[in-house]
N, C-alpha and C positions, 0 to 999 in steps of 0.2 A: 352236674350235680358235686359238688365238695363232698369227699368222701374224709370221713375222721376216723381213729384208732387211737384210741387216748388211754394211757398208763398211769393207774394213781401212783401216788409218791408213798414210800415206805413210812416217812416219817409222818406225823400229825403238826397241824398248825395251819396258818397263812403264811408264813414266811414266803417271800419272794426269791428266797437263794438256793433254789436246787440247782442243780448240775440238770445240763441236756443230758437227753438220750441220744447217742450216736447213733445215725442212721447212714446207711450209703443208699444213693437214690442209683438204679438202674441206667436211666438216662444219663447221668452223669450235670446235671441242672442242680445251679445253687440253692443254697436252702441260707434262711435267714433266721437267726437265734433272736427270739423275744425276750423279755424282760423278765420272765418267769425261768429262762433256761431253756423255752420250747425250742421247735424249729419249726419252720413255714416254708413248703414247698415254692418255691418260685411258678412253677406251674400249676394254677389252682384243680387241675382235673386230677393232680397227682392224688394218690393216698398219702395221708400223714401217718407217719406210725411212730410208738413209744414217745409220744408230745408228756411232757408233765404241766399240769394244771395244777393252783393250787387252789384253795376254794374262792379267795377274792379275784383270781383270772375267773372262775364260772362264773360269778354274781358280774361281772362286768359284761360276758358274752352275754349270757342271759338279757341283760338289760340292753345293746347292742340291738341283738336281734327282737325283741319285745318292742322297742320302739320303731321298726320297722314296720313291724305291724299294723302300731297305730298310725304310723304317716300312711300306709297304704288304705286303711279302713277311710282315714279322713280323707283322702283324694275321690274316692267314690261318695262318699256321702257328699262333696260339693259339686259332683254331677251327674248323679243317679237318673235313670228313668224308668227302672223296677222297682214297684214299691217290694218285692220279696226281698230283692239283692241290698237296697237299701237297711230294709230291717237287718237283715244279716251282717251288713257291714257295723250298723249301730249297735250290733252284738258284739261286734269282734271288738269294736272299739271298748266297748265297757268292761269286757271279760280280759283285755291286756292293759286296761288301765287299774282294776282289779288285781294282776299278777304283779304288776309293778309295784303299787303299793305295799302288797305281802312279801315280796323280794326286799325294797327297801327298810321294812321293817324286820325284817328276819336280818339282813343286814346288820342292824343297831344294836339287834338283842344279841346276836354272836359277836359284834363287835370288830367285824368283817368292813375294810372299806376295799369296793372295790378295784380291783388292779387290772387297766384292760392289757390284756396278749398281746400279741400277733397276729393270732389267729382273727382276734375280731375284726383286723384291718381286713383279712381276707375275706369273711362271711359278710360284714357290712357291705363290701363293694359288690358282693353276690346280689344281697337283696335291695340295695340302693338301683341296680342296674334292673330289675323288676319294678321297683317302684316309678323308675324314669319312664319304662316301657309303657304305663298307663296315664300319666300327666299328657294334660293337652286331647285325652279323648273323651267323648264326652259322648251322652245318651247311653243308648243300647248296646253300642260298640263297646263303653265303657263298663258296662254292669259283666261282659260277657269277660273284658281284660283281667278285671277286679277278681272275677271266679278263679281265670288263668293265674294269676297271679298268687292265688290263696292256696290254690294246690300245691306251687311248689316252694312260696315261699315260708307257708306255715307248716309244711310236710318236710322241710329243712330244720325249721327250728323244734321240732317236736322231735326230730332225730338227734339233733343236738343235745335237747334239754335230757333225752333219756341216757344219752350219753355220758352226759356230765354228771347225773343222780348217780352214777356206777365209780364214779373217780371222786367223787365228793367226800372231805374229811369228815365234817359235823353230820350226824345223823338226822339233824333237822333239816339241812340242806338239800340233803339227799331226798327226803321225803316233798320238800316242796318240787324240787326238779322234778322229779318221776309226777307228782301231781300235775304240775305245769305240762308236761308232754304229754298225758294224757287229755288235758283238755283239747290243748292246741290240736290233738291229732282228731277230737272229734269236730273241729270247725275246718279241715282237709274234709272229712267224709261229710260235713254237711255243703261244702262248695261243690263235692263231685257231687252228691244230689242235684244242686242247682243246674248243674253242667248237665245234666242226663236229662232236668225236666225242658231247659231250652230245644236241646237235641230234638223233644219229641214235640215240642212247640211247633220246632221248624219243619218237621216232616210232615205235622198235620195241616201247616199253611201248607206247603208245596202241595201236598196231595190234593188240598181245596181246591188252590190253585189252577193244577193240570185238569181237574174235573170240569173247573167253572169254564177253561179255555175249550175244554172236549166240549162241552154243552153249546156253547155258542158259534163252534165250528160246526156243530151238527146242525144248528139252526139256521147258519147261511145257506147249507144246500135245499133248503126246500122254502 
């Protein structure tokens, strides 16, 4: 999972003219400066520290993550088997559509035009890989793969949204991102609960199958 440590800018506003924070990586690998003056580690497993992100960057990153979760829900809705997981996917799609509408409305009201930071490419690539892993899967296997994707993908989004809320300049954006982090976190909890339900069902089915096999073996003895 990509980790992120981001530092708020000292100046207010959404200008993308902030100077990059200096950083030195212990492994000596290269970093790439983004349009907002931040830096992205070439190794996505390396922590990113001292990144400067404007509100315009935060909105763009939120939209990229939100779009990924909508795409994942749509994959599940095209090939589900479990009614329960289908209902969960429909709820995910509805929640993220509403979040995007709120993000767009907030950006318009604050006159913020989203500007994609280099970090967005890194996060989007991670989430896209998760979505690609469930494409082409159908039925019960898709249900399980989708839940696994939700635990990781939504968990990543919740973590980022929470961190972004801490560095956003506009109080309205701070509040929106914090609220979004909570809603997405609730979806992670729901996905975890469904995964546990599958584990329980699998255990019961395995026990029933073993009991049935034992009874058949006992009958053959007599």
